mmCIF file of the C-alpha atoms, coordinates in Angstrom:
data_MODEL
# 
_entry.id   MODEL 
# 
loop_
_atom_site.group_PDB 
_atom_site.id 
_atom_site.type_symbol 
_atom_site.label_atom_id 
_atom_site.label_alt_id 
_atom_site.label_comp_id 
_atom_site.label_asym_id 
_atom_site.label_entity_id 
_atom_site.label_seq_id 
_atom_site.pdbx_PDB_ins_code 
_atom_site.Cartn_x 
_atom_site.Cartn_y 
_atom_site.Cartn_z 
_atom_site.occupancy 
_atom_site.B_iso_or_equiv 
_atom_site.pdbx_formal_charge 
_atom_site.auth_seq_id 
_atom_site.auth_comp_id 
_atom_site.auth_asym_id 
_atom_site.auth_atom_id 
_atom_site.pdbx_PDB_model_num 
ATOM 1   C CA . MET A 1 1   ? 0.047   -10.526 -24.281 1.00 0.00 ? 1   MET A CA 1 
ATOM 2   C CA . THR A 1 2   ? -2.717  -9.018  -22.155 1.00 0.00 ? 2   THR A CA 1 
ATOM 3   C CA . GLN A 1 3   ? -4.403  -10.955 -19.371 1.00 0.00 ? 3   GLN A CA 1 
ATOM 4   C CA . GLN A 1 4   ? -7.170  -9.952  -16.980 1.00 0.00 ? 4   GLN A CA 1 
ATOM 5   C CA . ALA A 1 5   ? -7.954  -12.483 -14.274 1.00 0.00 ? 5   ALA A CA 1 
ATOM 6   C CA . ALA A 1 6   ? -11.091 -12.450 -12.158 1.00 0.00 ? 6   ALA A CA 1 
ATOM 7   C CA . TYR A 1 7   ? -11.261 -9.715  -9.558  1.00 0.00 ? 7   TYR A CA 1 
ATOM 8   C CA . PRO A 1 8   ? -10.561 -10.995 -6.033  1.00 0.00 ? 8   PRO A CA 1 
ATOM 9   C CA . ALA A 1 9   ? -13.095 -11.055 -3.230  1.00 0.00 ? 9   ALA A CA 1 
ATOM 10  C CA . PRO A 1 10  ? -12.928 -7.829  -1.238  1.00 0.00 ? 10  PRO A CA 1 
ATOM 11  C CA . VAL A 1 11  ? -11.247 -7.986  2.154   1.00 0.00 ? 11  VAL A CA 1 
ATOM 12  C CA . PRO A 1 12  ? -14.092 -8.116  4.727   1.00 0.00 ? 12  PRO A CA 1 
ATOM 13  C CA . SER A 1 13  ? -15.056 -4.650  5.928   1.00 0.00 ? 13  SER A CA 1 
ATOM 14  C CA . HIS A 1 14  ? -14.587 -5.523  9.613   1.00 0.00 ? 14  HIS A CA 1 
ATOM 15  C CA . LEU A 1 15  ? -10.991 -6.534  8.893   1.00 0.00 ? 15  LEU A CA 1 
ATOM 16  C CA . VAL A 1 16  ? -10.327 -3.322  6.966   1.00 0.00 ? 16  VAL A CA 1 
ATOM 17  C CA . GLU A 1 17  ? -11.684 -1.313  9.896   1.00 0.00 ? 17  GLU A CA 1 
ATOM 18  C CA . ALA A 1 18  ? -9.589  -3.271  12.397  1.00 0.00 ? 18  ALA A CA 1 
ATOM 19  C CA . TYR A 1 19  ? -6.374  -2.497  10.494  1.00 0.00 ? 19  TYR A CA 1 
ATOM 20  C CA . ARG A 1 20  ? -7.208  1.153   9.950   1.00 0.00 ? 20  ARG A CA 1 
ATOM 21  C CA . SER A 1 21  ? -5.877  1.959   13.423  1.00 0.00 ? 21  SER A CA 1 
ATOM 22  C CA . ILE A 1 22  ? -2.896  -0.434  13.288  1.00 0.00 ? 22  ILE A CA 1 
ATOM 23  C CA . VAL A 1 23  ? 0.542   0.928   12.405  1.00 0.00 ? 23  VAL A CA 1 
ATOM 24  C CA . THR A 1 24  ? 2.749   -1.008  9.999   1.00 0.00 ? 24  THR A CA 1 
ATOM 25  C CA . PRO A 1 25  ? 5.587   -1.592  12.525  1.00 0.00 ? 25  PRO A CA 1 
ATOM 26  C CA . HIS A 1 26  ? 3.201   -3.573  14.722  1.00 0.00 ? 26  HIS A CA 1 
ATOM 27  C CA . ILE A 1 27  ? 2.302   -5.765  11.755  1.00 0.00 ? 27  ILE A CA 1 
ATOM 28  C CA . SER A 1 28  ? 5.947   -6.154  10.751  1.00 0.00 ? 28  SER A CA 1 
ATOM 29  C CA . ASP A 1 29  ? 6.995   -7.077  14.283  1.00 0.00 ? 29  ASP A CA 1 
ATOM 30  C CA . ASN A 1 30  ? 4.634   -10.063 14.079  1.00 0.00 ? 30  ASN A CA 1 
ATOM 31  C CA . LEU A 1 31  ? 5.897   -11.218 10.683  1.00 0.00 ? 31  LEU A CA 1 
ATOM 32  C CA . GLU A 1 32  ? 9.349   -12.216 11.995  1.00 0.00 ? 32  GLU A CA 1 
ATOM 33  C CA . ARG A 1 33  ? 10.826  -9.058  10.404  1.00 0.00 ? 33  ARG A CA 1 
ATOM 34  C CA . LEU A 1 34  ? 10.049  -10.354 6.927   1.00 0.00 ? 34  LEU A CA 1 
ATOM 35  C CA . PRO A 1 35  ? 10.487  -7.622  4.312   1.00 0.00 ? 35  PRO A CA 1 
ATOM 36  C CA . GLY A 1 36  ? 7.714   -5.333  3.276   1.00 0.00 ? 36  GLY A CA 1 
ATOM 37  C CA . SER A 1 37  ? 8.153   -3.035  0.311   1.00 0.00 ? 37  SER A CA 1 
ATOM 38  C CA . VAL A 1 38  ? 11.425  -1.124  0.053   1.00 0.00 ? 38  VAL A CA 1 
ATOM 39  C CA . GLY A 1 39  ? 11.943  2.255   -1.577  1.00 0.00 ? 39  GLY A CA 1 
ATOM 40  C CA . LEU A 1 40  ? 8.355   3.422   -2.032  1.00 0.00 ? 40  LEU A CA 1 
ATOM 41  C CA . ALA A 1 41  ? 7.388   6.612   -0.215  1.00 0.00 ? 41  ALA A CA 1 
ATOM 42  C CA . PRO A 1 42  ? 3.968   8.109   0.555   1.00 0.00 ? 42  PRO A CA 1 
ATOM 43  C CA . LEU A 1 43  ? 3.082   11.456  -1.019  1.00 0.00 ? 43  LEU A CA 1 
ATOM 44  C CA . ASN A 1 44  ? 0.900   12.461  1.922   1.00 0.00 ? 44  ASN A CA 1 
ATOM 45  C CA . LYS A 1 45  ? -0.010  11.280  5.419   1.00 0.00 ? 45  LYS A CA 1 
ATOM 46  C CA . ALA A 1 46  ? -3.264  9.528   4.492   1.00 0.00 ? 46  ALA A CA 1 
ATOM 47  C CA . LYS A 1 47  ? -3.645  6.022   5.890   1.00 0.00 ? 47  LYS A CA 1 
ATOM 48  C CA . LEU A 1 48  ? -4.027  3.281   3.269   1.00 0.00 ? 48  LEU A CA 1 
ATOM 49  C CA . VAL A 1 49  ? -6.089  0.160   3.967   1.00 0.00 ? 49  VAL A CA 1 
ATOM 50  C CA . GLY A 1 50  ? -7.851  -1.839  1.268   1.00 0.00 ? 50  GLY A CA 1 
ATOM 51  C CA . THR A 1 51  ? -8.001  -4.786  -1.126  1.00 0.00 ? 51  THR A CA 1 
ATOM 52  C CA . ALA A 1 52  ? -5.202  -5.245  -3.665  1.00 0.00 ? 52  ALA A CA 1 
ATOM 53  C CA . VAL A 1 53  ? -6.068  -5.105  -7.354  1.00 0.00 ? 53  VAL A CA 1 
ATOM 54  C CA . THR A 1 54  ? -2.758  -5.785  -9.037  1.00 0.00 ? 54  THR A CA 1 
ATOM 55  C CA . VAL A 1 55  ? -1.456  -4.548  -12.388 1.00 0.00 ? 55  VAL A CA 1 
ATOM 56  C CA . HIS A 1 56  ? 1.708   -5.623  -14.189 1.00 0.00 ? 56  HIS A CA 1 
ATOM 57  C CA . THR A 1 57  ? 2.703   -3.320  -17.020 1.00 0.00 ? 57  THR A CA 1 
ATOM 58  C CA . ARG A 1 58  ? 5.703   -2.645  -19.189 1.00 0.00 ? 58  ARG A CA 1 
ATOM 59  C CA . HIS A 1 59  ? 7.946   0.269   -18.323 1.00 0.00 ? 59  HIS A CA 1 
ATOM 60  C CA . GLY A 1 60  ? 6.275   3.650   -18.781 1.00 0.00 ? 60  GLY A CA 1 
ATOM 61  C CA . ASP A 1 61  ? 2.919   2.311   -20.036 1.00 0.00 ? 61  ASP A CA 1 
ATOM 62  C CA . ASN A 1 62  ? -0.387  2.808   -18.208 1.00 0.00 ? 62  ASN A CA 1 
ATOM 63  C CA . LEU A 1 63  ? -2.970  1.256   -20.565 1.00 0.00 ? 63  LEU A CA 1 
ATOM 64  C CA . MET A 1 64  ? -3.717  -1.586  -18.152 1.00 0.00 ? 64  MET A CA 1 
ATOM 65  C CA . ILE A 1 65  ? -3.918  0.798   -15.202 1.00 0.00 ? 65  ILE A CA 1 
ATOM 66  C CA . HIS A 1 66  ? -6.766  2.583   -16.972 1.00 0.00 ? 66  HIS A CA 1 
ATOM 67  C CA . GLN A 1 67  ? -8.465  -0.766  -17.506 1.00 0.00 ? 67  GLN A CA 1 
ATOM 68  C CA . ALA A 1 68  ? -8.043  -1.662  -13.844 1.00 0.00 ? 68  ALA A CA 1 
ATOM 69  C CA . LEU A 1 69  ? -9.529  1.691   -12.834 1.00 0.00 ? 69  LEU A CA 1 
ATOM 70  C CA . ASP A 1 70  ? -12.556 1.037   -15.037 1.00 0.00 ? 70  ASP A CA 1 
ATOM 71  C CA . ASN A 1 71  ? -13.271 -2.263  -13.305 1.00 0.00 ? 71  ASN A CA 1 
ATOM 72  C CA . ALA A 1 72  ? -12.108 -1.753  -9.722  1.00 0.00 ? 72  ALA A CA 1 
ATOM 73  C CA . ARG A 1 73  ? -14.618 -1.498  -6.886  1.00 0.00 ? 73  ARG A CA 1 
ATOM 74  C CA . PRO A 1 74  ? -14.976 0.765   -3.859  1.00 0.00 ? 74  PRO A CA 1 
ATOM 75  C CA . GLY A 1 75  ? -12.364 -0.206  -1.289  1.00 0.00 ? 75  GLY A CA 1 
ATOM 76  C CA . ASP A 1 76  ? -9.819  -1.461  -3.834  1.00 0.00 ? 76  ASP A CA 1 
ATOM 77  C CA . VAL A 1 77  ? -6.176  -0.368  -3.957  1.00 0.00 ? 77  VAL A CA 1 
ATOM 78  C CA . ILE A 1 78  ? -4.540  -0.241  -7.397  1.00 0.00 ? 78  ILE A CA 1 
ATOM 79  C CA . VAL A 1 79  ? -1.117  -1.867  -6.975  1.00 0.00 ? 79  VAL A CA 1 
ATOM 80  C CA . VAL A 1 80  ? 1.089   -1.406  -10.034 1.00 0.00 ? 80  VAL A CA 1 
ATOM 81  C CA . ASP A 1 81  ? 4.313   -3.209  -10.866 1.00 0.00 ? 81  ASP A CA 1 
ATOM 82  C CA . GLY A 1 82  ? 5.911   -0.906  -13.406 1.00 0.00 ? 82  GLY A CA 1 
ATOM 83  C CA . GLY A 1 83  ? 9.263   -2.643  -13.127 1.00 0.00 ? 83  GLY A CA 1 
ATOM 84  C CA . GLY A 1 84  ? 10.708  0.100   -10.955 1.00 0.00 ? 84  GLY A CA 1 
ATOM 85  C CA . ASP A 1 85  ? 11.166  2.347   -13.994 1.00 0.00 ? 85  ASP A CA 1 
ATOM 86  C CA . VAL A 1 86  ? 10.898  6.052   -13.119 1.00 0.00 ? 86  VAL A CA 1 
ATOM 87  C CA . SER A 1 87  ? 11.515  7.584   -16.534 1.00 0.00 ? 87  SER A CA 1 
ATOM 88  C CA . GLN A 1 88  ? 7.793   8.152   -17.207 1.00 0.00 ? 88  GLN A CA 1 
ATOM 89  C CA . ALA A 1 89  ? 4.853   8.721   -14.880 1.00 0.00 ? 89  ALA A CA 1 
ATOM 90  C CA . LEU A 1 90  ? 2.218   5.992   -14.742 1.00 0.00 ? 90  LEU A CA 1 
ATOM 91  C CA . VAL A 1 91  ? -0.481  8.009   -12.928 1.00 0.00 ? 91  VAL A CA 1 
ATOM 92  C CA . GLY A 1 92  ? -1.285  11.648  -12.246 1.00 0.00 ? 92  GLY A CA 1 
ATOM 93  C CA . GLU A 1 93  ? -4.034  13.942  -11.013 1.00 0.00 ? 93  GLU A CA 1 
ATOM 94  C CA . ILE A 1 94  ? -6.641  12.961  -13.622 1.00 0.00 ? 94  ILE A CA 1 
ATOM 95  C CA . MET A 1 95  ? -6.351  9.269   -12.739 1.00 0.00 ? 95  MET A CA 1 
ATOM 96  C CA . MET A 1 96  ? -6.398  10.138  -9.037  1.00 0.00 ? 96  MET A CA 1 
ATOM 97  C CA . ARG A 1 97  ? -9.657  12.058  -9.466  1.00 0.00 ? 97  ARG A CA 1 
ATOM 98  C CA . LYS A 1 98  ? -11.177 9.187   -11.428 1.00 0.00 ? 98  LYS A CA 1 
ATOM 99  C CA . ALA A 1 99  ? -10.122 6.754   -8.709  1.00 0.00 ? 99  ALA A CA 1 
ATOM 100 C CA . ILE A 1 100 ? -11.691 8.891   -5.994  1.00 0.00 ? 100 ILE A CA 1 
ATOM 101 C CA . LYS A 1 101 ? -14.973 9.045   -7.913  1.00 0.00 ? 101 LYS A CA 1 
ATOM 102 C CA . ARG A 1 102 ? -15.016 5.251   -8.169  1.00 0.00 ? 102 ARG A CA 1 
ATOM 103 C CA . GLY A 1 103 ? -14.331 4.731   -4.458  1.00 0.00 ? 103 GLY A CA 1 
ATOM 104 C CA . ILE A 1 104 ? -10.822 3.369   -4.985  1.00 0.00 ? 104 ILE A CA 1 
ATOM 105 C CA . VAL A 1 105 ? -8.849  4.030   -1.813  1.00 0.00 ? 105 VAL A CA 1 
ATOM 106 C CA . GLY A 1 106 ? -5.264  4.391   -2.991  1.00 0.00 ? 106 GLY A CA 1 
ATOM 107 C CA . PHE A 1 107 ? -2.414  3.821   -5.453  1.00 0.00 ? 107 PHE A CA 1 
ATOM 108 C CA . VAL A 1 108 ? 0.792   1.848   -4.957  1.00 0.00 ? 108 VAL A CA 1 
ATOM 109 C CA . ILE A 1 109 ? 3.079   2.553   -7.912  1.00 0.00 ? 109 ILE A CA 1 
ATOM 110 C CA . PHE A 1 110 ? 6.370   0.688   -8.359  1.00 0.00 ? 110 PHE A CA 1 
ATOM 111 C CA . GLY A 1 111 ? 7.352   3.321   -10.878 1.00 0.00 ? 111 GLY A CA 1 
ATOM 112 C CA . ALA A 1 112 ? 6.831   7.075   -11.129 1.00 0.00 ? 112 ALA A CA 1 
ATOM 113 C CA . VAL A 1 113 ? 3.930   9.511   -10.761 1.00 0.00 ? 113 VAL A CA 1 
ATOM 114 C CA . ARG A 1 114 ? 3.381   13.156  -11.633 1.00 0.00 ? 114 ARG A CA 1 
ATOM 115 C CA . ASP A 1 115 ? 1.155   16.016  -10.431 1.00 0.00 ? 115 ASP A CA 1 
ATOM 116 C CA . VAL A 1 116 ? 2.668   15.554  -6.998  1.00 0.00 ? 116 VAL A CA 1 
ATOM 117 C CA . ALA A 1 117 ? 1.181   18.778  -5.628  1.00 0.00 ? 117 ALA A CA 1 
ATOM 118 C CA . ALA A 1 118 ? -2.325  17.443  -6.264  1.00 0.00 ? 118 ALA A CA 1 
ATOM 119 C CA . PHE A 1 119 ? -1.585  14.208  -4.417  1.00 0.00 ? 119 PHE A CA 1 
ATOM 120 C CA . ARG A 1 120 ? -0.023  16.040  -1.494  1.00 0.00 ? 120 ARG A CA 1 
ATOM 121 C CA . ALA A 1 121 ? -3.004  18.385  -1.225  1.00 0.00 ? 121 ALA A CA 1 
ATOM 122 C CA . SER A 1 122 ? -5.438  15.462  -1.165  1.00 0.00 ? 122 SER A CA 1 
ATOM 123 C CA . ASP A 1 123 ? -6.258  12.756  1.365   1.00 0.00 ? 123 ASP A CA 1 
ATOM 124 C CA . PHE A 1 124 ? -5.897  10.068  -1.315  1.00 0.00 ? 124 PHE A CA 1 
ATOM 125 C CA . PRO A 1 125 ? -3.004  7.737   -0.414  1.00 0.00 ? 125 PRO A CA 1 
ATOM 126 C CA . CYS A 1 126 ? -0.340  7.256   -3.064  1.00 0.00 ? 126 CYS A CA 1 
ATOM 127 C CA . TYR A 1 127 ? 2.959   5.418   -2.635  1.00 0.00 ? 127 TYR A CA 1 
ATOM 128 C CA . THR A 1 128 ? 5.556   5.772   -5.375  1.00 0.00 ? 128 THR A CA 1 
ATOM 129 C CA . LEU A 1 129 ? 9.142   4.983   -6.231  1.00 0.00 ? 129 LEU A CA 1 
ATOM 130 C CA . GLY A 1 130 ? 9.770   8.249   -8.063  1.00 0.00 ? 130 GLY A CA 1 
ATOM 131 C CA . VAL A 1 131 ? 8.437   11.430  -9.635  1.00 0.00 ? 131 VAL A CA 1 
ATOM 132 C CA . THR A 1 132 ? 8.686   12.808  -13.164 1.00 0.00 ? 132 THR A CA 1 
ATOM 133 C CA . HIS A 1 133 ? 6.779   15.239  -15.368 1.00 0.00 ? 133 HIS A CA 1 
ATOM 134 C CA . LYS A 1 134 ? 7.048   12.896  -18.379 1.00 0.00 ? 134 LYS A CA 1 
ATOM 135 C CA . GLY A 1 135 ? 3.803   11.185  -19.360 1.00 0.00 ? 135 GLY A CA 1 
ATOM 136 C CA . PRO A 1 136 ? 3.253   7.497   -20.183 1.00 0.00 ? 136 PRO A CA 1 
ATOM 137 C CA . TYR A 1 137 ? 2.612   5.412   -23.263 1.00 0.00 ? 137 TYR A CA 1 
ATOM 138 C CA . LYS A 1 138 ? -0.789  3.781   -23.663 1.00 0.00 ? 138 LYS A CA 1 
ATOM 139 C CA . ASN A 1 139 ? 0.025   0.780   -25.821 1.00 0.00 ? 139 ASN A CA 1 
ATOM 140 C CA . GLY A 1 140 ? 0.157   -2.199  -23.448 1.00 0.00 ? 140 GLY A CA 1 
ATOM 141 C CA . PRO A 1 141 ? 0.652   -5.053  -22.989 1.00 0.00 ? 141 PRO A CA 1 
ATOM 142 C CA . GLY A 1 142 ? 0.040   -5.921  -19.371 1.00 0.00 ? 142 GLY A CA 1 
ATOM 143 C CA . ASN A 1 143 ? -1.791  -8.099  -16.867 1.00 0.00 ? 143 ASN A CA 1 
ATOM 144 C CA . ILE A 1 144 ? -4.428  -7.438  -14.222 1.00 0.00 ? 144 ILE A CA 1 
ATOM 145 C CA . ASN A 1 145 ? -4.883  -9.472  -11.037 1.00 0.00 ? 145 ASN A CA 1 
ATOM 146 C CA . VAL A 1 146 ? -1.715  -11.518 -11.210 1.00 0.00 ? 146 VAL A CA 1 
ATOM 147 C CA . PRO A 1 147 ? 0.977   -11.761 -8.512  1.00 0.00 ? 147 PRO A CA 1 
ATOM 148 C CA . VAL A 1 148 ? 3.361   -8.791  -8.675  1.00 0.00 ? 148 VAL A CA 1 
ATOM 149 C CA . VAL A 1 149 ? 6.527   -7.717  -6.885  1.00 0.00 ? 149 VAL A CA 1 
ATOM 150 C CA . ILE A 1 150 ? 6.580   -4.226  -5.392  1.00 0.00 ? 150 ILE A CA 1 
ATOM 151 C CA . GLY A 1 151 ? 9.941   -3.156  -4.016  1.00 0.00 ? 151 GLY A CA 1 
ATOM 152 C CA . GLY A 1 152 ? 10.805  -6.740  -3.107  1.00 0.00 ? 152 GLY A CA 1 
ATOM 153 C CA . MET A 1 153 ? 7.371   -7.494  -1.613  1.00 0.00 ? 153 MET A CA 1 
ATOM 154 C CA . VAL A 1 154 ? 5.104   -10.025 -3.323  1.00 0.00 ? 154 VAL A CA 1 
ATOM 155 C CA . VAL A 1 155 ? 1.507   -8.805  -3.616  1.00 0.00 ? 155 VAL A CA 1 
ATOM 156 C CA . ASN A 1 156 ? -1.282  -11.167 -4.596  1.00 0.00 ? 156 ASN A CA 1 
ATOM 157 C CA . PRO A 1 157 ? -4.700  -10.067 -5.836  1.00 0.00 ? 157 PRO A CA 1 
ATOM 158 C CA . GLY A 1 158 ? -7.018  -9.797  -2.843  1.00 0.00 ? 158 GLY A CA 1 
ATOM 159 C CA . ASP A 1 159 ? -4.264  -9.154  -0.302  1.00 0.00 ? 159 ASP A CA 1 
ATOM 160 C CA . LEU A 1 160 ? -4.910  -6.659  2.462   1.00 0.00 ? 160 LEU A CA 1 
ATOM 161 C CA . ILE A 1 161 ? -2.773  -3.579  1.813   1.00 0.00 ? 161 ILE A CA 1 
ATOM 162 C CA . VAL A 1 162 ? -1.802  -1.456  4.815   1.00 0.00 ? 162 VAL A CA 1 
ATOM 163 C CA . GLY A 1 163 ? 0.279   1.680   4.401   1.00 0.00 ? 163 GLY A CA 1 
ATOM 164 C CA . ASP A 1 164 ? 1.356   4.594   6.571   1.00 0.00 ? 164 ASP A CA 1 
ATOM 165 C CA . GLU A 1 165 ? 4.368   6.899   6.952   1.00 0.00 ? 165 GLU A CA 1 
ATOM 166 C CA . ASP A 1 166 ? 6.540   3.905   7.890   1.00 0.00 ? 166 ASP A CA 1 
ATOM 167 C CA . GLY A 1 167 ? 5.859   1.918   4.734   1.00 0.00 ? 167 GLY A CA 1 
ATOM 168 C CA . LEU A 1 168 ? 3.664   -0.703  3.114   1.00 0.00 ? 168 LEU A CA 1 
ATOM 169 C CA . ILE A 1 169 ? 2.679   -4.262  3.963   1.00 0.00 ? 169 ILE A CA 1 
ATOM 170 C CA . ALA A 1 170 ? 0.624   -6.769  1.958   1.00 0.00 ? 170 ALA A CA 1 
ATOM 171 C CA . ILE A 1 171 ? -0.797  -9.831  3.684   1.00 0.00 ? 171 ILE A CA 1 
ATOM 172 C CA . SER A 1 172 ? -3.537  -12.315 2.911   1.00 0.00 ? 172 SER A CA 1 
ATOM 173 C CA . PRO A 1 173 ? -6.867  -11.758 4.712   1.00 0.00 ? 173 PRO A CA 1 
ATOM 174 C CA . GLU A 1 174 ? -6.431  -15.115 6.441   1.00 0.00 ? 174 GLU A CA 1 
ATOM 175 C CA . LEU A 1 175 ? -3.047  -14.095 7.844   1.00 0.00 ? 175 LEU A CA 1 
ATOM 176 C CA . ALA A 1 176 ? -4.415  -10.675 8.787   1.00 0.00 ? 176 ALA A CA 1 
ATOM 177 C CA . ILE A 1 177 ? -7.087  -12.349 10.914  1.00 0.00 ? 177 ILE A CA 1 
ATOM 178 C CA . SER A 1 178 ? -4.636  -14.644 12.664  1.00 0.00 ? 178 SER A CA 1 
ATOM 179 C CA . LEU A 1 179 ? -2.221  -11.778 13.455  1.00 0.00 ? 179 LEU A CA 1 
ATOM 180 C CA . LEU A 1 180 ? -4.754  -9.571  15.216  1.00 0.00 ? 180 LEU A CA 1 
ATOM 181 C CA . PRO A 1 181 ? -4.396  -11.031 18.751  1.00 0.00 ? 181 PRO A CA 1 
ATOM 182 C CA . ALA A 1 182 ? -0.603  -10.765 18.634  1.00 0.00 ? 182 ALA A CA 1 
ATOM 183 C CA . ILE A 1 183 ? -0.783  -7.211  17.283  1.00 0.00 ? 183 ILE A CA 1 
ATOM 184 C CA . ARG A 1 184 ? -3.107  -6.183  20.104  1.00 0.00 ? 184 ARG A CA 1 
ATOM 185 C CA . THR A 1 185 ? -0.630  -7.669  22.580  1.00 0.00 ? 185 THR A CA 1 
ATOM 186 C CA . VAL A 1 186 ? 2.189   -5.601  21.065  1.00 0.00 ? 186 VAL A CA 1 
ATOM 187 C CA . GLU A 1 187 ? 0.055   -2.454  21.250  1.00 0.00 ? 187 GLU A CA 1 
ATOM 188 C CA . GLU A 1 188 ? -0.662  -3.040  24.934  1.00 0.00 ? 188 GLU A CA 1 
ATOM 189 C CA . LYS A 1 189 ? 2.979   -3.835  25.711  1.00 0.00 ? 189 LYS A CA 1 
ATOM 190 C CA . GLU A 1 190 ? 4.289   -0.712  23.985  1.00 0.00 ? 190 GLU A CA 1 
ATOM 191 C CA . ALA A 1 191 ? 1.663   1.480   25.634  1.00 0.00 ? 191 ALA A CA 1 
ATOM 192 C CA . ALA A 1 192 ? 2.759   0.155   29.024  1.00 0.00 ? 192 ALA A CA 1 
ATOM 193 C CA . ILE A 1 193 ? 6.442   0.737   28.215  1.00 0.00 ? 193 ILE A CA 1 
ATOM 194 C CA . MET A 1 194 ? 5.840   4.311   27.110  1.00 0.00 ? 194 MET A CA 1 
ATOM 195 C CA . ALA A 1 195 ? 3.761   4.991   30.223  1.00 0.00 ? 195 ALA A CA 1 
ATOM 196 C CA . GLU A 1 196 ? 6.605   3.653   32.363  1.00 0.00 ? 196 GLU A CA 1 
ATOM 197 C CA . ILE A 1 197 ? 9.129   5.880   30.554  1.00 0.00 ? 197 ILE A CA 1 
ATOM 198 C CA . GLU A 1 198 ? 6.959   8.940   31.073  1.00 0.00 ? 198 GLU A CA 1 
ATOM 199 C CA . ALA A 1 199 ? 6.488   8.108   34.748  1.00 0.00 ? 199 ALA A CA 1 
ATOM 200 C CA . SER A 1 200 ? 10.216  7.636   35.418  1.00 0.00 ? 200 SER A CA 1 
ATOM 201 C CA . SER A 1 201 ? 12.493  10.468  36.490  1.00 0.00 ? 201 SER A CA 1 
ATOM 202 C CA . ASP A 1 202 ? 14.937  10.100  33.578  1.00 0.00 ? 202 ASP A CA 1 
ATOM 203 C CA . GLY A 1 203 ? 13.050  8.027   31.005  1.00 0.00 ? 203 GLY A CA 1 
ATOM 204 C CA . ALA A 1 204 ? 15.389  5.106   31.538  1.00 0.00 ? 204 ALA A CA 1 
ATOM 205 C CA . ARG A 1 205 ? 14.267  1.850   29.935  1.00 0.00 ? 205 ARG A CA 1 
ATOM 206 C CA . SER A 1 206 ? 16.221  -1.048  28.520  1.00 0.00 ? 206 SER A CA 1 
ATOM 207 C CA . LEU A 1 207 ? 15.861  -1.035  24.731  1.00 0.00 ? 207 LEU A CA 1 
ATOM 208 C CA . LYS A 1 208 ? 16.183  -4.825  24.805  1.00 0.00 ? 208 LYS A CA 1 
ATOM 209 C CA . GLN A 1 209 ? 12.792  -4.880  26.478  1.00 0.00 ? 209 GLN A CA 1 
ATOM 210 C CA . VAL A 1 210 ? 11.325  -2.754  23.685  1.00 0.00 ? 210 VAL A CA 1 
ATOM 211 C CA . TYR A 1 211 ? 12.912  -4.227  20.565  1.00 0.00 ? 211 TYR A CA 1 
# 
C-alpha cells in the first residue's frame, strides 16, 4: 500500500534561523535527556536545520524517496525510515544533486547511502546509519508524511530537524519556540563557566556545576 499525506506547513523561517546557531546538546539538555536519534552519523560538518518531510519505505527500496523529492519544497529535510537496513543504499550523489537543485536542505537516512565522497565534498547535510555500494530497488510500497522512527527517535511530518556533529533532534515547532528562552540561558551559563575556567590558574571547576 502506498500513501502520501498532505505536506506539512514549513517551520517558520525565523525559527529555523534561531536554531541554526544552536548546538544539539543545548536542545537535549532542555528535553530532560530524552533520546534523540541513535546510531546515525553525519557525512560532513554541514549544519542541518529544516522542516521534516518523512518517508517510510521497505528495506532497500527508494521509490517513495524519489516521489518525496519531486514534491518537497525549499527548506525541507527528507527523513527516511528504511527500517535500519544497510544492505542497499537508498540515496546517492544523483539524488543529492537533485535535492540541492530543489532547495532541499538535507537527508536523514535510517538505512544506507552510497557515493560517500560526493557527500563529504559537499556542504549538503546527510545523516546515515551505514554505507554500501549496492543500489536500491524501485518497486515500493511506502508512505510519505507519516510518523516514522529514526534510530529510536519519533519524527512527525513538519517537525523541526536540527543536526550537527553531536547528533540529530526532531521537535515540534511549538516545542521549539517554548524551549528558546531556556536554551539561551544554558548558552549564557556555559559561556560564563568556560570564561571562569580560562581565567583560573589551573582550570579547576566542579563538573557538577556544569552537568
